[in-house]
N, C-alpha and C positions, 0 to 999 in steps of 0.2 A: 529677522526670527525665522530661523529654517524649518521642516515636516514637523520633528521630532516635539520644535518647544509647542507648538503650534496644536500638536492629536494636545500635550497633558494640561487636558480640564480641571481645579480639579482634582492631583494624582494623590497617590496614598505613600506614604512614605516606603511604607514597608512590602509592597506591591512588588517592583522590582527582584526584590529576593525571592519569593515566590515565585516568577515566572522562571528563575536563573536557579527554584530548583526543581521546579518541574519538564525543565529542558532535559535540565545536566545526569535527572534522574535515569532518562527514558534508556540510554545504549546500556546503564548500570542494571538496571535491571534487562535488558537484553540476555549480561552476558549471565545474570544470578539464573534468564531461565534452562540459558544452555545450560550449565551446571546443575541444578535442579532438580532437569528433566534424566536425569540419571538414578534416581531417585525412589522410591517409591511415595506416589501423588506427590508432586513435585510441582506437575507441571500444576494439579491446585493451590501448592503455595504460592506459585507467580502470579496466579490469574488474580488470587487476592493481592497481594501487593500490589500490583495494577489497578483493581477496585479499590487502596487507601487510597491512594497517589489520586481518582478523580471523585473523589465524595474531600476528601482535601479542599480538590478544584474548587468545585458545587460547595462546600462552608465557605472559604475563600469570597467569592461570586454574588452566590448570599449574599454575605453581610458588605460587602463594598456594589453590589449594583444599588442604583437609586430605582429604579423600579423590579417589582419585580416580579413582575405579570408576566415580559418574555421568560422566567424560567420554568413559569408556576407555567403559562400554556402552550411548552414546550413536551414538562413529566405530564399535562397530561395526555398529551396529544402522543408520547408512547405508548404508556401506561395504557389505553386505549386499547389503541392495537396492541398490543398486547393479549390484550382479556379477550381483543375477536381471531386474532389467532390459534390464542390457547386453547376456547368453543370451539376453533374448526376442528381442531387435533385430536380433543375430545370427543366430538363427536366421529370421529373414523376410530378410535379407541388411540389415544395416550399412552407410550407405551415408559419415555421413559424423557417425564416432563420436568426434574433439573437439572437432567444435561441440556435441552433447548432454551430451560433460561438462560445457562448461562451461553450458553451462540449471539441466541437475541440481546445478549447484554454484551459480548464483544461486538455488537457493531453499533451500538444506541451509546458507547460510545464518541463518536462521531462526534454528532448533531450538541455532547451534552457539553466534551473535550474543546468543542469550536468554542459555543458559549461564552464557556468559562476564562476557559485566554482569551477572547477580547474583551472583557470586565478586564481581570487585570491588564490589560494591557494599557486597559486604554486609561489604566489608574495610573500607571507608573510612567515614574520622571522620566525622558527618552527616553521612545521606545525603540526606536528604531537605530539608535547603532548599541542599540544591546541586546537587539536579535543577532545583529551583526554579531558578534564576539561570543554568541553562543552560536551559532548556529558555527560559528569555524574551532567552537572550541573545542565539537562534539564527532567535525570533517575530521579533524588530528585527533581526535581521542582515539575511535574509531582506528584505523591510521596503523593508531600504535595499537592498538589491542590485537588488532592482522597482525602484526610482521611477530609480535611475543607469542603468538599462536604461529606462526606457521617455523622461528626458529625454535620452540621447544616440542617441534613435532605435534602440538592438538589441536593443530586448527583444521573445522568442521569442512571435511571437502564440499564442492558447493555438485561432487557429481558419483555413490559415497563407489557408486558401480565401479570407477575407471582413474577413481581417485584422483579428478583434474578440478581443477576451484580451485577459489582462498575463501571462507566466509570468515574465516580466526574460530571466535566467542559465540556464533551469534548465528544459530541452529537456523530461521527459514533463509536459506536464501535469493530464493524470489521477492522475499520482500527487505530485503536486504540489497537489494538491483533497486528497489524506487529509494528508498532510504537514501543511499551513499548518491542517485543526482540529485536526489534535494538541495542534501547537505550542501554538495558541488554548486547547486544556482545561491541558494540563499546566501553562501560567502562568497561568488564572486563577483556578484552585479555587481555590489555596494563601492566593493574596489573597484568593478572598471569603472563607475559613476567617478569615484574621484579622480578614472584615468592614472592608477596606482599601482603601474604596470604588473612588481613585484609580488608585489603581494598579490594583484590575479592573477600570474604563472604560476607560485608559490600552492596557490588552492587550488586552481586546478590543472593541474599533475596530480598535488595530493587524490583528484575526484578520479580519476581518467584512469591513475593505477588501482585505486579499487574496481575499478568498474572493471577495466583489464584482466585485472585478474578474479572476482566473483567468473565471468565462465561463463555466464545467459545469455542469449544471444539479446534479450531485453536492454546486458548493461549492456554490451556489446553497441546498439544501435542505437545508445544517450550517451557517449560519448562526442557523436559527431550531430546529435541532434543538439546537447547542448553548443558545444562546438558553433554549428550556425545561429541558433538565438545570439546566443552571447554577444556574433558580430552584429547583430539587426539588432538585439537593443542597443550596445555603442551607436549603435545610428539613431534610431530611433527615442531616443536621449540627447544629442548631441555633443555627443564627447567620450565620443569616437578616436583614438588613443592608437597609431598605427606600430607600437610594439608588446601594445595589450594582440595584436592582431597577429602580427605575428607570430606573439611565440600559443595563441591559441592553434592558429596553424601551423606551426610545423608539432605540438608535440600532438594533436589528436593524426596528424601525419604519420606521428612515427610509429603509434598508433594502427591504421590503417596496412604501415608496410610491413608493422610484421604480426600482418592478420591472420596469415599461415600457421604462426606462433603461437598460437595468440589459445587458450582452453578450449574459449568457443569451437574456433573449427577441430581442436585435437581431439572435441567431446564431438562434433558434429559429427568427425570424422569418422572411427570406433562407431558409434550410436549406425548409424547411416549401413558398416562393414555386419552389424552384430542379422540388423533388420531382412541381410541378404540375404543373412549366412538359414538362417532361419527358415526363410521366400522358397531359401534352394533344399532346407532336410522337409519343408512339409513333400513340392516339389517331384522330389526325389523318393518321397516315401508312399507315394498316394493316397494322403489320407483324407479319407472324405468329407464334404462338408461337417458334419455330424460330429467327427470330431476332432477335424479345427475347431469348434466351436465347441465343441467339452475340452480342450485342452487350455486354448487363451482367458472362455468366457460360461464358464462353471457355474459360477455362480449369480449371475446374471440367467441364462440357461434352468438352476436349477430351480426356483421363486418364479420366471416366467414360462416357462418349455422353451421349449426348440422352435415347431413353425416360430413359435415367437420370435425369436428372434432371429433364424432368417427371414421373416419376412423384416425385421428389420432393415439389416446389413446386405437383402437385397441377394443372397445362397454367396455375398463374395471369398472365394477364395483366397484376397489380397492380404497378407500378411505385417504389411501396415498401416490397412485399415481396422483390419480387427484384431492385430494388438495392437491398435494408438491405447491406449488406460486413455485419455483424455477425451476421446470420440466415445470411449466405452463409457465413462462415467456421468456425464449427457446422457446419453442416449439410455441408460438404465435409468434416470432420474424419472426424464419425459417415460418413462414406461410404468414407473411406480405414479408420475399428475394421473395418468388415463387411465389407474386404477381408479381413481381417487374424486368426488363431486365434486361440485361448480364453490363449496366452500373452502374447499385446498386448495380451487387455481385461483384465488379472491387471497388468501389472509395464507395460502403455502403450508407445506404441513413438518410435521419433527423433523429434526438431525437428524434422529433413529432409524427416519425409514432410508437412510442412505451406507444400513449398514444387514449386510446380510456377508453368511459364512463366512466370518471373520475375516471380512474384509468391509475394504471402508468407496465409496462409494460419491465420494463428498467431491461436487465437482471441483477445478479447476479452472477457473471463473466466475469470479466474484459477481457477473450482474447475474452470470445464468444462477447462481449461488442462489442468492439475493431471491429472483423468481424463485423456485423451485423450490428453500427457503422461510416463505414473504409472501409471497402469491403477488399480484398483479398485484394488489394496495401497497406497498412493499415494496415494490419496485418504481412506481412511480411516485414515490412518499418522496425516495433516494433521489430520485432522476430532477424532479421538485425543486427538491433544497438543491443539489447543485447546481441547478440550472438560475435560480433568482442569486449564487452571489456572482454565475460569469456574466450575469445580466446586468448589476453592482460594479465589478469591472471591469465592462466594458465601457456603460456611458460613462468613469470616474475620467475610465483613458483618455478619452473623451475631453472629459468636462476640465480636464485640469490642468496648470498652466506651469505642476511645479514639475522639475526634472531627478529631483531626486524624488516625487511623489508615485507618478509616471512607473520609476526604476523596478521599485519597491511595489509597486501592480501587480508590475512583467512575472517579475520573479516570485511572486505568491502563484501569479497565475498559470505563472509554468510548471513550476514546481509540485502546483492540482492536474494538469495533463499529464505528468510525467505518473504520480498517483497512477492517475484516472487507465492511463495507457496500459501502463500493469495490471493493474485489478483485469482490465480484459484480460488479460492474455494469462493471466495466471490468478486464481488464490489468497496472492496477498498479500492483499490490504482493507480492504473496506470490512474483512468480521480477524484483522489480523493486527491488537489493536500495540504492538510493535513499530507497525506502517501508517497507522490511520490513526497514530496521531501526528503526522505529522503535516495529515489533511485534514487535520483537526485545528490545524496554527496554521495554513497557509489558508484557512477559508477564515480564519480570526486574523491576519493579518490585511484583506482585504478588506471582512468591517473593518477592520482600525482606520483606514482609510479613505471607506465611503462613509463613517457615522459622518451627522452633522456635527458640525463644533459643538453645539448647545447644548448636545444630551449625551453622559454621562456613561451613559450603562445600555451594553447592548443590546 
């Protein structure tokens, strides 16, 4: 009996259909989000559609789970934290509770969707082959849409300033970097486990092309991370195939050889030239430190005062530092937090605090964002949740005797790692439902493979 069959305890006939629907609707939602974003209130409609899908998944999970306790406990914890967070915000003046709750709803989709997918996968007949098909179909569909967008001249450019990099009809470039990596891993690893070198080569070629032409540094790095991981996985599951390894080596080698022509290299070159030009202009004009800060950080100066800002930046005149948008946003939020009471440090401040003078200072790092918006308690809960799954996966990797099971555990763990790395270097996963869905899916696969056989609910 194979691993898929062993996982099928009391499966529900329609569960696989619902799993397929939830998975395949994800890229369609991303496309709709892009086009709806051009309309008034389009983002609200897009978020509403995602909430409908989540609600459907929760109803199905409630119906199919033999024990309601896990979902009740999860909902109770999330509700209690929201009340504590909201209470902390009311204490200092709650400017926009609705906007803040919407932001919270995006984040809590991770554990809720992970639970729902776990229940549905456990009740699905042969869940592992189904997952391979779904990830592969999604990979090819995304590639087709991206190609169509480029051909029709309607693509989103990863870097609009220089029209470099191609995101297709998917609006959040950094999110796509994480998504492409996950789709590649989950579609390629099962083919490697079967020593199906032709399918694995085709899938990894499509994944590498998407990552290469996306143009972000993370996307380019993922090409080589996935290549190395693929070879290591073949060795770890004792399914090494020289043809698959050769295909991976050639494809990653081509990407490396074309580095100077890649959208990522072009963007970096243009960016460095722009910074050098701005630095030269600043030096030639003999602008004072105050004038430089007014030019690059006027909103921060307006809110906190010139002296406070100069103190944070140590009176630097380096344009690469004072013009660093990522650093600017983090420093802004640090200064906001420094003015708030201890309860805000514990439970976070509202999203509206990141806005001033029509500028948005929501940080470009998900873990910083979780700390600022949900405090030390919120960040601790998230990290504890992720560590829990990491420990489960690690224990099962050492315990299992099945190479197929080990491969799926590695696929899920590596995918989760790709998403977490992306979330650290960009605010593109933990509070972006389009990418966080795949983190939920990765965690659900780990839960599916580590559940005790006699249980039928997560």
